[in-house]
N, C-alpha and C positions, 0 to 999 in steps of 0.2 A: 777213419772217423777223425774229424778235426778236434784239436785239443784247446784251441784258443777260447778265452772267455772275453766276450765283448759286451758284458753287462755293466750297468751302472749301480748295481746293488740290489735291485729288485729281483726276487726269485722268479717272478713272472717273466721278466726279461731274460734271466739266466736259463729258464727252462726251455727257451727257444733255441739255445745253443746246445749242439750235441756234445754233452760233457761226460757222459757215462752211458753205459748200456741203458737204453730208454726206460724200461720198466723198473729197474733197480733205482735209477736216479730219481724217477718220479715217486716211488715208494718212500725213499729217504727224505725227499723234500716234503712229502705229506706228513711223515712222522715228526719232522722238526716243526712244521707249522702247527700240527695238532697238539703235540705234547709240550711244546715250549721248553725244551731242555736247557738247563744252565750249562752243562758240560757235555759236548759231543766229542767222543774220543774216536778218532779214525786211525786205525793201524794199517799202514800200507796205503799207497796212493796210486791206483792203477792208471789214472788219467790226470794230467795237470790241472784241469778245470774242475775236477770233482770237489776239492776242498773249497774252491770259490763258490760253487753252486750251494754247498751246505752252508757256507757263511752268508750267502744271500738270503737263504731261508731263515737263518738265525737273526739276521738284521731286520727282517720283516716283523719278527716277534718283538724286537726292540731290546732284547737281552739275550745273554748266553755267549758261548764261545766254542769254537771248533779247535781242537788240538789234534794235529796230524803228526803222527810219528812214522817217518819214512826212512828206512835204512840206506837207500840208494841216493847218493849225492845228487845225481842228475835229476831224478824225479823230485826230490825235496826242493831243489832250487827252482825247478819248473813250476811246482805247485805254489811256492812262495811268490814267485813272479806273477802268476795268474791271480792270486789273491790281491796283491798290490795293484796290479793293472785294473782290477775291477773296483778298486777303492774300498776293499773290505778288510783291511788289515786290523781294524778295531775288533773284528769278530772272529778272526782266525789266526792261528800261530802254527807254523810248520817247524817241526823239530827233526833235524837230521840225526840219524844214528839208530842203533839197535833199539827197538821198542822196549825190550826188557829193561834197559838202562834208563830210558826216558820216563817210564811209567811211575817211578817213585816220586817224581815231582809234579805229577798231574793232580790238580786239585780235585777233591771229591765233593759231593758224590758225582759219579758218572751216570748220566741219565740215558745216554744212547752210545752204544759201543758198536763200531763198525769194524769187522774183521776182514782184511784182505791179505794179500801176500801169501806166503807158504801155508797151505792148509794144515800141515802137520803142526804148525805153531798155534792154531786156533785155541785148542784146549789149554795149553800152558799159559797163553796170554789171558784168556778168560779167567783162569784161576788167579792170576796176579791182580786183576781188576775187580773181581767179585767182592772183596771186602769193602770196596767203595761204591757198590751198587745197592740202591734201595729197592724195595718192592715197587714194581712198575717200570723199572729200567728195562730198556729194550736192547737186545743183541741181534745184529744182522751180520751173517757170514755169507760172503759172496763166492759163488762158483763151486758149491759143495757137490752138486750132482756130477760134474765133470771129473771130480777127483775124490769120489766117495771113499775109496780105500785109504787115502791119505788123511782124511779128517773123520774117520769112523769113530774114534774115541770121543771127539767133540760132539758129534751127532748123538751118540749113545748117552753122553752126559746130559745134554739139554732135553733129550726126549724121555729120559728115565723119569718115571712118575714121582720118585722121591727126591728129585734133584733141586726142586724149588723153582723150576721153569715150566712154562707152558709154551711149547714149541710147535712150529708148523713149517714144513717144507713148501716153498713157493716155486712153481714150475716155470721160471723164466730166467734169462740171462745166465745160463750155465748152472742154474740151481741156486736158490737163496734159502737159507735157513733163518727164520725169524723167531726169536724166543723172547718171552717177557718174563722177567723175574717176579715170581709170585710170593716168595718168602725170603 
């Protein structure tokens, strides 16, 4: 799957670029366009153009910012280059390093949290971000079906009736868990 972003800032143009697994990329683009989040926090960047695609959707809303925390230098540099190439630097920032360290300086509230990377880190990272999430904030975890055992605690947390989330597994792209913070 190509990773280059050849868009000029419009998410309509970016959506034609294979930038992420199709269904998940479209879902996230729709969430950004519909909800108009001020802060999109992306933890892990599986494809270099993913952050640029999110930034394009944010730019269509005319406000907001994507903050990508990526621990791997090569991926972080590639994501930052894709954002700059697409002319979307105003709408996205890529931070290299362990997300646990970067999260302290992410402005709140976080309206949309995208979890990628090691699935065993989903719950600890969610717990770090939760204090900055208001009701209505959306959490999307990618690839949960393929690694269910590694993220079982995360799934149990967001699906538990007293957790403050309304959650639903979505059957595409390796399994996506989408949860909305209710309280």
